[in-house]
C-alpha positions in Angstrom: 90.4 55.1 93.7 90.3 58.9 93.8 92.9 60.8 91.8 95.5 62.7 93.8 95.0 66.4 93.9 97.0 69.5 95.0 95.6 71.7 97.6 95.0 75.3 96.3 96.8 77.8 98.5 97.4 81.5 98.6 100.5 83.3 99.8 101.2 87.0 100.3 104.4 88.9 99.9 104.0 92.0 102.1 106.5 94.9 101.7 107.2 97.9 103.8 109.6 100.8 103.2 112.3 101.2 105.8 114.7 104.1 105.1 116.0 103.6 101.6 115.2 99.9 101.3 112.1 97.7 101.2 111.6 94.8 103.6 109.5 91.7 103.1 107.6 90.0 105.9 108.4 86.4 106.9 106.6 84.3 109.5 107.9 81.4 111.5 106.0 78.2 112.0 106.8 76.2 115.2 108.5 73.2 113.6 112.0 72.0 113.0 112.4 72.2 109.2 111.5 74.9 106.7 110.0 77.0 109.5 110.4 80.5 107.9 108.1 81.3 105.0 105.8 83.9 103.5 102.3 84.0 105.1 100.2 81.4 103.4 97.3 79.0 103.7 94.6 77.0 101.9 91.9 78.6 99.8 88.5 78.0 101.2 85.6 77.0 98.9 84.7 79.9 96.6 87.5 82.0 97.8 89.8 83.8 95.4 93.6 83.7 95.9 93.5 87.4 96.9 90.7 86.8 99.4 92.5 83.8 100.9 95.8 85.7 101.1 94.2 88.6 102.9 92.4 86.2 105.3 95.7 84.3 106.0 97.8 87.4 106.7 95.1 88.6 109.1 95.0 85.3 110.9 98.8 84.8 110.9 100.1 88.3 111.5 97.1 90.4 112.5 97.5 93.0 109.7 95.5 94.3 106.8 97.9 95.3 104.1 97.0 96.9 100.8 97.0 94.5 97.8 99.0 95.9 94.8 99.1 93.0 92.3 99.1 89.3 91.8 102.0 87.1 90.6 102.3 84.6 87.8 104.6 82.5 89.9 103.4 79.2 91.4 105.1 77.0 93.9 103.9 73.4 93.7 105.3 70.6 95.9 104.4 67.1 97.0 103.9 66.2 100.6 106.5 63.7 101.9 105.3 60.1 102.0 105.6 60.1 105.8 103.1 63.0 106.0 100.7 61.5 103.4 100.2 58.4 105.6 98.4 60.5 108.1 96.1 62.3 105.6 92.7 60.8 105.2 92.2 62.3 101.7 93.7 62.4 98.2 95.6 65.7 98.7 99.2 64.9 97.5 100.7 68.3 97.9 100.1 72.0 97.6 99.9 74.5 94.7 100.7 78.0 96.1 99.8 81.2 94.2 101.0 84.7 95.3 99.8 88.2 95.7 101.8 91.4 96.5 100.9 93.9 99.2 102.3 96.9 101.0 102.1 97.9 104.7 103.1 101.1 106.4 106.4 100.9 108.3 104.6 101.3 111.7 102.0 98.6 111.1 102.0 96.4 114.2 102.4 92.6 113.5 100.8 90.3 116.0 101.3 86.5 115.8 99.0 84.0 117.4 101.9 82.0 119.1 100.2 78.8 117.9 100.3 78.5 114.1 102.9 81.3 113.9 105.3 82.0 116.7 107.6 84.7 115.3 108.0 87.2 112.4 110.8 89.2 110.9 111.1 91.9 108.2 114.0 91.2 105.9 115.7 92.6 102.9 116.7 90.4 100.0 120.2 90.0 101.3 118.9 88.6 104.6 116.5 86.0 103.0 119.1 83.2 102.8 119.6 83.3 106.6 115.9 82.4 107.1 114.8 80.4 104.0 117.0 77.3 103.6 115.2 75.2 100.9 116.9 76.4 97.7 113.8 76.1 95.4 111.6 78.0 97.8 114.4 80.6 98.6 114.9 81.2 94.8 111.1 81.8 94.4 110.9 84.1 97.4 113.9 86.1 96.1 112.2 86.4 92.7 109.0 87.5 94.4 111.0 90.1 96.3 112.5 91.5 93.1 109.1 91.4 91.3 107.5 93.2 94.3 110.3 95.9 94.3 109.7 96.4 90.6 106.1 97.1 91.2 106.9 99.6 94.0 109.6 101.5 92.0 
């Protein structure tokens, strides 16, 4: 039997300055639970985390932000058993690595209305309205603060 593995994924925390505050981009997947998240997706063969993050943000939001750094934070989780039943492989969950980027305030976000059906720019105080799962919300808040530190 093949050993279970985690799918390698990239996510991108994109910031823009709005007046005296910074906002972070969240995208919405058309599903019931945990629909709001940072743009993310699987790394393709031979692709770095930064390359995958840039590809994913282009696919999901139609933008090309400027990468400013990478993060040491990793979010790893197991797929629910109900989801695993439908996977024909040995992928048991995902291991998500993060990069930080900036975008100008007037950069136009365009979602594909299939994989992503909405987007929002939020400050750290607004994050809990969108991200409900505590472990993920705590990570995104930490990424927000880390990103702001890079920008200050």
